[in-house]
C-alpha positions in Angstrom: 117.7 -16.0 61.9 120.0 -15.3 64.8 122.3 -17.7 66.7 123.7 -15.2 69.1 122.3 -17.2 72.1 125.0 -19.8 71.4 127.7 -17.2 71.9 126.3 -15.3 74.9 129.6 -15.4 76.9 131.8 -14.0 74.1 129.3 -11.4 73.1 128.4 -10.1 76.6 132.1 -10.0 77.4 132.5 -7.0 74.9 128.9 -5.8 74.2 130.0 -2.8 72.1 132.3 -4.7 69.8 131.4 -5.6 66.3 133.5 -8.7 65.5 133.9 -9.2 61.7 137.0 -11.3 62.0 135.6 -14.9 62.3 138.3 -15.9 59.8 141.0 -14.7 62.1 140.0 -15.4 65.7 136.5 -17.0 65.7 134.5 -16.1 68.8 134.0 -19.1 71.1 130.5 -20.4 71.6 129.3 -21.1 75.1 129.8 -24.9 74.5 133.6 -24.3 74.5 133.3 -23.2 78.1 131.6 -26.4 79.0 134.4 -28.3 77.3 137.1 -26.4 79.1 135.4 -27.1 82.4 135.1 -30.8 81.6 138.9 -30.9 80.9 139.6 -29.3 84.3 137.1 -31.7 86.1 138.7 -34.8 84.5 142.2 -33.6 85.5 141.0 -32.9 89.1 139.1 -36.2 89.4 141.4 -38.6 87.7 144.8 -37.0 87.9 147.4 -39.2 86.2 144.6 -41.5 84.9 143.0 -38.8 82.8 145.2 -39.9 79.9 143.2 -43.1 79.6 140.2 -41.0 78.8 142.1 -38.4 76.6 143.8 -41.1 74.5 140.7 -43.3 74.6 137.1 -42.1 74.4 137.9 -38.4 73.9 140.4 -39.1 71.2 138.0 -41.4 69.4 135.2 -39.0 69.7 137.3 -36.2 68.2 138.5 -38.4 65.4 134.9 -39.3 64.6 133.8 -35.6 64.4 136.6 -34.9 61.9 136.0 -38.0 59.9 132.2 -37.2 59.7 132.9 -33.6 58.6 135.3 -34.7 55.8 133.7 -38.0 54.8 136.9 -39.9 55.7 136.3 -43.6 55.6 138.7 -44.5 58.5 138.9 -42.2 61.6 142.1 -43.9 62.7 144.1 -42.0 60.0 143.6 -38.8 62.1 146.0 -37.5 64.7 146.0 -34.3 66.8 148.6 -31.8 67.7 148.8 -28.2 69.1 149.5 -26.7 65.6 149.7 -27.7 62.0 153.3 -26.6 61.6 154.2 -29.5 63.9 152.7 -31.8 61.4 154.3 -30.1 58.4 157.8 -30.6 60.0 157.0 -34.3 60.7 155.8 -34.9 57.1 159.0 -33.4 55.7 161.1 -35.4 58.1 159.6 -38.6 56.7 161.0 -38.0 53.2 164.4 -39.7 53.2 166.1 -37.7 50.4 169.1 -35.4 50.5 167.4 -32.5 48.8 163.6 -32.3 48.5 161.7 -30.7 45.5 158.7 -28.8 46.8 155.9 -27.0 44.9 153.3 -24.7 46.4 151.0 -21.9 45.5 152.4 -18.4 45.9 149.7 -17.6 48.4 150.5 -19.8 51.4 150.4 -18.6 55.0 153.5 -17.0 56.6 154.5 -20.0 58.8 154.8 -22.3 55.8 156.6 -19.6 53.7 159.1 -18.9 56.4 159.9 -22.5 57.0 160.4 -23.2 53.3 162.6 -20.1 52.9 164.8 -21.3 55.8 165.1 -24.8 54.3 166.0 -23.2 51.0 168.8 -21.4 52.9 170.1 -24.6 54.5 170.0 -26.5 51.2 167.4 -29.0 52.4 164.9 -28.1 49.7 164.4 -26.6 46.3 161.1 -24.7 46.3 159.0 -23.4 43.5 155.9 -21.2 43.9 153.3 -20.7 41.2 149.9 -18.9 41.1 147.0 -21.1 42.2 145.6 -21.5 38.8 148.9 -22.8 37.4 149.5 -25.3 40.2 148.0 -28.4 38.7 149.7 -27.9 35.4 153.1 -27.3 36.9 152.7 -30.4 39.2 151.9 -32.6 36.2 154.7 -31.1 34.1 157.6 -31.5 36.4 158.7 -33.9 39.1 158.3 -32.9 42.8 158.6 -34.7 46.1 155.9 -32.8 47.8 153.0 -30.5 46.6 151.5 -28.1 49.1 148.3 -26.1 48.6 145.7 -24.4 50.7 142.1 -25.4 50.0 141.1 -21.8 50.6 143.9 -19.2 50.3 144.1 -17.2 53.5 144.7 -13.8 51.8 142.5 -13.8 48.7 139.9 -16.3 49.7 140.3 -18.1 46.4 139.3 -21.8 46.5 141.7 -24.3 45.0 140.5 -27.5 43.3 142.9 -30.1 44.6 141.4 -33.1 42.8 144.0 -32.9 40.0 146.8 -32.8 42.6 145.4 -35.9 44.4 145.6 -37.8 41.0 149.3 -37.4 41.0 150.0 -38.6 44.6 151.9 -41.9 45.2 153.5 -43.3 48.3 156.9 -43.0 46.7 156.2 -39.4 45.7 154.9 -36.9 45.1 153.1 -36.4 48.4 150.2 -34.0 48.3 149.5 -31.9 51.4 146.3 -29.8 51.6 146.1 -27.0 54.2 142.4 -26.9 55.1 142.6 -24.2 57.8 140.2 -21.9 55.9 138.2 -24.8 54.5 137.4 -27.1 57.4 133.9 -26.4 58.6 133.7 -23.4 56.3 133.5 -25.0 52.9 131.7 -28.4 52.8 134.5 -30.9 52.0 134.2 -34.5 50.9 137.6 -36.4 50.9 136.1 -39.9 50.4 137.5 -40.3 46.9 141.0 -38.9 47.8 141.5 -40.0 51.4 143.9 -42.8 50.3 146.2 -40.3 48.5 146.4 -37.0 50.2 147.4 -35.5 53.6 145.0 -33.0 55.0 145.8 -30.4 57.7 143.5 -28.2 59.7 142.5 -27.1 63.2 140.0 -25.6 65.6 141.2 -21.9 65.7 139.0 -20.8 62.8 135.6 -22.1 61.8 135.6 -25.1 64.1 135.3 -22.4 66.9 137.4 -24.4 69.4 140.3 -22.1 69.8 144.0 -22.8 69.9 145.8 -26.1 70.5 143.5 -28.5 68.6 144.9 -29.2 65.1 144.7 -32.4 63.2 146.3 -34.4 60.4 144.7 -37.0 58.1 147.6 -39.2 56.9 146.9 -41.8 54.2 147.9 -45.3 54.9 151.2 -46.3 53.3 152.5 -42.7 53.1 155.3 -41.6 55.5 155.3 -44.6 57.8 158.3 -43.4 59.9 158.6 -39.6 60.5 162.1 -38.8 61.6 160.8 -36.0 64.0 158.9 -38.1 66.5 158.0 -38.4 70.2 157.1 -41.2 72.6 153.3 -40.9 71.9 154.0 -42.1 68.4 154.6 -45.6 69.8 152.0 -45.7 72.4 151.0 -49.2 71.3 154.6 -50.4 71.2 156.1 -49.5 74.6 157.4 -53.1 75.1 159.9 -52.7 72.3 163.5 -53.7 73.1 165.7 -50.8 74.2 167.1 -48.8 71.2 164.4 -49.7 68.7 162.0 -47.0 67.3 158.5 -48.2 66.8 155.5 -46.5 65.3 151.8 -46.8 65.7 150.3 -48.3 62.5 147.8 -45.5 62.1 147.7 -41.7 62.2 149.3 -41.7 65.6 152.6 -42.3 64.0 152.7 -38.5 63.6 152.4 -37.7 67.3 155.0 -36.1 69.5 154.9 -35.9 73.2 152.7 -34.6 76.1 150.2 -31.9 75.0 147.4 -29.8 76.5 144.2 -31.8 75.8 141.7 -29.0 76.6 141.3 -28.1 72.9 140.0 -31.6 72.3 137.4 -31.2 75.0 136.3 -27.9 73.6 136.1 -29.3 70.0 134.0 -32.2 71.0 131.7 -30.1 73.1 131.2 -27.7 70.2 130.5 -30.4 67.7 128.0 -32.0 70.0 126.3 -28.6 70.3 126.1 -28.2 66.6 124.6 -31.6 66.2 121.9 -30.8 68.8 121.1 -27.5 67.0 121.1 -29.1 63.6 123.9 -26.8 62.4 125.8 -28.6 59.8 128.5 -26.8 57.8 126.1 -26.4 54.9 123.6 -24.6 57.2 126.2 -22.3 58.7 127.6 -21.6 55.2 124.2 -20.6 54.0 123.8 -18.2 56.9 127.2 -16.6 56.2 126.5 -16.3 52.5 123.2 -14.5 53.3 125.1 -12.0 55.5 127.8 -11.5 52.9 125.3 -10.8 50.2 123.5 -8.3 52.4 126.9 -6.6 53.1 127.8 -6.4 49.4 124.4 -5.1 48.4 124.7 -2.2 50.8 128.4 -1.3 51.0 130.1 1.0 48.4 133.9 1.1 48.3 134.9 2.1 44.8 138.6 2.4 45.6 138.7 -1.2 46.9 138.7 -4.3 44.7 136.9 -7.4 45.9 139.3 -10.3 45.3 136.8 -13.1 45.9 133.4 -12.1 44.4 130.3 -14.2 45.3 129.5 -16.9 42.8 127.6 -20.1 42.9 130.8 -22.0 43.7 132.1 -22.7 47.2 133.2 -19.4 48.9 135.4 -18.4 51.8 133.8 -17.2 55.0 135.5 -13.8 54.4 135.4 -11.1 51.8 138.9 -9.8 50.8 139.1 -6.2 49.5 142.4 -5.0 48.0 143.3 -1.4 47.8 145.6 1.5 49.0 143.2 2.4 51.8 143.2 -1.1 53.4 145.3 -0.1 56.4 143.5 3.2 56.9 140.1 1.6 56.8 141.2 -1.1 59.2 142.4 1.5 61.7 139.2 3.7 61.3 137.1 0.6 61.9 139.1 -0.4 64.9 138.6 3.1 66.4 134.9 2.4 66.2 135.3 -1.0 67.9 134.8 -2.9 64.6 137.3 -5.8 64.4 138.5 -6.7 60.9 141.8 -8.0 59.6 144.3 -6.4 57.3 147.2 -8.2 55.4 149.3 -5.6 53.5 146.8 -3.9 51.2 144.1 -6.5 51.7 141.3 -5.8 54.1 139.2 -8.8 55.2 135.7 -8.9 56.6 134.9 -12.2 58.2 131.4 -13.5 58.8 130.2 -16.1 61.3 127.4 -17.8 63.0 127.4 -15.2 65.8 126.3 -12.4 63.5 122.9 -11.4 62.2 121.5 -8.8 59.8 121.5 -6.0 62.5 125.3 -6.5 62.8 125.7 -6.1 59.0 123.5 -2.9 59.1 125.7 -1.4 61.8 128.9 -2.2 59.9 127.6 -0.6 56.6 126.4 2.5 58.5 129.9 2.8 60.1 131.6 2.4 56.7 129.3 5.2 55.3 130.4 7.5 58.2 134.1 6.8 57.3 133.5 7.6 53.7 
């Protein structure tokens, strides 16, 4: 099957490109254009009053889409922000302790690693990193204030079981934060049994297909009621407070900052509506991607590259990560042939998405054969 008709604008914009980097910058479906135009139209028509729609019906619709995808029992625990780093800083700010003890895997994304390293420099935190398969045991063995782990590791594609971490979480600590950026709408995820104990971060740039500026946080009730880093949107329901007092919304909005670009929310809602109309649940898209990945692996031969995340019957990342000395060279050779992939050090990643079909995979494998 082919779903290219849903991405006609992105595909015709660069017809000679083979885009195998859905895990990096996912191509935008046509529905995103409709959402972007709706944002412009509301701003033109309603001007100042657009915020009544944005923080009202649009906000609720977006919350509903996230809650439905993750089986969250209460959509009000969800808030939105331009990026997940904004939420990370707010979560840390809510921990009222002189020096925080933080545990993470040793495979977290650069932004998290850089922030942790800087806080280690300043003395704000003590940070321990362990391999993903050692995380649960280390978390149970020693005391930490916060445990951070990606659901799907960005470099290797390994999938982390965060159930044992959730069992440790308490309002007084430790707090468990799951980075779902490579899991949301890529790996079917049910948080119903752990929603009352874990924080979950993700966004629209990857598999939600909505682009930049539309990230979200699920924050469990009773955890982090008063983030120290805060903006006036966090007390939208409490603007009549006496001067000098700092109030907070009782739900996920306690993590909000200030004015933001809402167009990402419009795009996200338009895309989710399109997927519902087409009957394209995450399970269906994942099956399509798995089919393409299996086709690729059955045809490609790269003996000097080691596949870090082999296909199994377990949940799998939307990309295949190959490690080897030729990663950078292969990435450059593919780029010269208008094939977009992604390289991180000595790891070359091929990302698969809804806008690809078997013909694309055949073209990619033929190009790899010509490279040698």
